Short mmCIF file of the C-alpha atoms (twelve columns), coordinates in Angstrom:
data_MODEL
# 
_entry.id   MODEL 
# 
loop_
_atom_site.group_PDB 
_atom_site.id 
_atom_site.type_symbol 
_atom_site.label_atom_id 
_atom_site.label_alt_id 
_atom_site.label_comp_id 
_atom_site.label_asym_id 
_atom_site.label_seq_id 
_atom_site.Cartn_x 
_atom_site.Cartn_y 
_atom_site.Cartn_z 
_atom_site.pdbx_PDB_model_num 
ATOM 1  C CA . UNK A 1  -0.008  -0.003 0.006   1 
ATOM 2  C CA . UNK A 2  1.463   3.335  -1.033  1 
ATOM 3  C CA . UNK A 3  1.876   6.382  1.151   1 
ATOM 4  C CA . UNK A 4  -0.671  8.300  -0.924  1 
ATOM 5  C CA . UNK A 5  -3.321  5.625  -0.305  1 
ATOM 6  C CA . UNK A 6  -2.660  5.667  3.423   1 
ATOM 7  C CA . UNK A 7  -2.940  9.477  3.457   1 
ATOM 8  C CA . UNK A 8  -6.171  9.281  1.445   1 
ATOM 9  C CA . UNK A 9  -7.656  6.867  3.984   1 
ATOM 10 C CA . UNK A 10 -6.505  8.920  6.991   1 
ATOM 11 C CA . UNK A 11 -7.744  12.212 5.554   1 
ATOM 12 C CA . UNK A 12 -10.924 10.628 4.126   1 
ATOM 13 C CA . UNK A 13 -10.212 11.799 0.575   1 
ATOM 14 C CA . UNK A 14 -12.132 10.198 -2.264  1 
ATOM 15 C CA . UNK A 15 -9.545  10.970 -4.916  1 
ATOM 16 C CA . UNK A 16 -5.849  10.029 -4.780  1 
ATOM 17 C CA . UNK A 17 -4.984  13.161 -6.766  1 
ATOM 18 C CA . UNK A 18 -5.853  15.220 -3.712  1 
ATOM 19 C CA . UNK A 19 -3.070  13.691 -1.615  1 
ATOM 20 C CA . UNK A 20 -0.261  13.094 -4.123  1 
ATOM 21 C CA . UNK A 21 2.789   14.844 -2.712  1 
ATOM 22 C CA . UNK A 22 4.884   15.141 -5.886  1 
ATOM 23 C CA . UNK A 23 2.576   15.178 -8.900  1 
ATOM 24 C CA . UNK A 24 4.000   14.989 -12.397 1 
ATOM 25 C CA . UNK A 25 2.848   18.102 -14.173 1 
ATOM 26 C CA . UNK A 26 2.905   18.863 -17.869 1 
ATOM 27 C CA . UNK A 27 3.408   22.478 -18.914 1 
ATOM 28 C CA . UNK A 28 0.202   24.186 -19.981 1 
ATOM 29 C CA . UNK A 29 -0.196  25.298 -23.569 1 
ATOM 30 C CA . UNK A 30 1.895   28.366 -24.271 1 
ATOM 31 C CA . UNK A 31 3.893   27.923 -21.043 1 
ATOM 32 C CA . UNK A 32 7.656   27.797 -21.489 1 
ATOM 33 C CA . UNK A 33 9.701   24.841 -20.326 1 
ATOM 34 C CA . UNK A 34 12.397  25.299 -17.701 1 
ATOM 35 C CA . UNK A 35 15.661  26.728 -18.935 1 
ATOM 36 C CA . UNK A 36 18.165  24.058 -19.998 1 
ATOM 37 C CA . UNK A 37 21.320  23.376 -18.036 1 
ATOM 38 C CA . UNK A 38 23.820  26.115 -18.934 1 
ATOM 39 C CA . UNK A 39 26.718  23.656 -18.827 1 
ATOM 40 C CA . UNK A 40 25.020  21.518 -21.461 1 
ATOM 41 C CA . UNK A 41 24.398  24.459 -23.803 1 
ATOM 42 C CA . UNK A 42 27.997  25.618 -24.050 1 
ATOM 43 C CA . UNK A 43 28.485  23.554 -27.209 1 
ATOM 44 C CA . UNK A 44 30.883  21.018 -25.766 1 
ATOM 45 C CA . UNK A 45 32.884  23.416 -23.584 1 
ATOM 46 C CA . UNK A 46 33.817  22.392 -20.079 1 
ATOM 47 C CA . UNK A 47 31.453  23.738 -17.399 1 
ATOM 48 C CA . UNK A 48 32.778  26.492 -15.167 1 
ATOM 49 C CA . UNK A 49 33.036  25.987 -11.447 1 
ATOM 50 C CA . UNK A 50 33.295  29.624 -10.363 1 
ATOM 51 C CA . UNK A 51 30.427  29.504 -7.895  1 
ATOM 52 C CA . UNK A 52 31.640  26.469 -5.978  1 
ATOM 53 C CA . UNK A 53 33.160  27.464 -2.629  1 
ATOM 54 C CA . UNK A 54 36.682  26.445 -1.718  1 
ATOM 55 C CA . UNK A 55 37.293  23.847 0.985   1 
ATOM 56 C CA . UNK A 56 38.034  26.578 3.521   1 
ATOM 57 C CA . UNK A 57 34.841  28.456 2.600   1 
ATOM 58 C CA . UNK A 58 32.796  25.251 2.776   1 
ATOM 59 C CA . UNK A 59 34.133  24.508 6.265   1 
ATOM 60 C CA . UNK A 60 33.316  28.061 7.375   1 
ATOM 61 C CA . UNK A 61 29.749  27.676 6.049   1 
ATOM 62 C CA . UNK A 62 29.381  24.311 7.774   1 
ATOM 63 C CA . UNK A 63 30.516  25.735 11.114  1 
ATOM 64 C CA . UNK A 64 28.187  28.710 10.651  1 
ATOM 65 C CA . UNK A 65 25.004  26.829 9.688   1 
ATOM 66 C CA . UNK A 66 25.275  23.273 11.009  1 
ATOM 67 C CA . UNK A 67 24.583  22.914 14.692  1 
ATOM 68 C CA . UNK A 68 23.615  19.388 15.682  1 
ATOM 69 C CA . UNK A 69 24.920  17.591 12.576  1 
ATOM 70 C CA . UNK A 70 28.346  19.189 12.146  1 
ATOM 71 C CA . UNK A 71 30.304  16.272 13.604  1 
ATOM 72 C CA . UNK A 72 28.320  13.760 11.549  1 
ATOM 73 C CA . UNK A 73 28.921  15.758 8.345   1 
ATOM 74 C CA . UNK A 74 32.649  15.944 9.037   1 
ATOM 75 C CA . UNK A 75 32.823  12.163 9.589   1 
ATOM 76 C CA . UNK A 76 30.908  11.542 6.349   1 
ATOM 77 C CA . UNK A 77 33.393  13.843 4.605   1 
ATOM 78 C CA . UNK A 78 36.327  11.813 5.913   1 
ATOM 79 C CA . UNK A 79 34.716  8.546  4.788   1 
ATOM 80 C CA . UNK A 80 33.962  9.927  1.332   1 
ATOM 81 C CA . UNK A 81 37.509  11.242 0.960   1 
ATOM 82 C CA . UNK A 82 38.858  7.804  1.881   1 
ATOM 83 C CA . UNK A 83 36.700  6.028  -0.685  1 
ATOM 84 C CA . UNK A 84 37.434  8.670  -3.337  1 
ATOM 85 C CA . UNK A 85 41.159  7.869  -2.996  1 
ATOM 86 C CA . UNK A 86 40.533  4.129  -2.934  1 
ATOM 87 C CA . UNK A 87 38.184  4.016  -5.889  1 
# 
């Protein structure tokens, strides 16, 4: 039984469309599609990485915004670095 069906039963909805959390939506007529990925439209050029923070900046952001999960995120980073070298 899917989550939507359980929610429909609990909220007494007759239609599953009323409780679908992530509906697939087609653009309406005349509505523009989302802009394509800029890296893909550079006609084969390498994507630029100007907006990616440095390691030092990323650590500063982590210390600024992560409270309870900072230690966990640092441990995950160490594990990922280990496997990146190994693989």
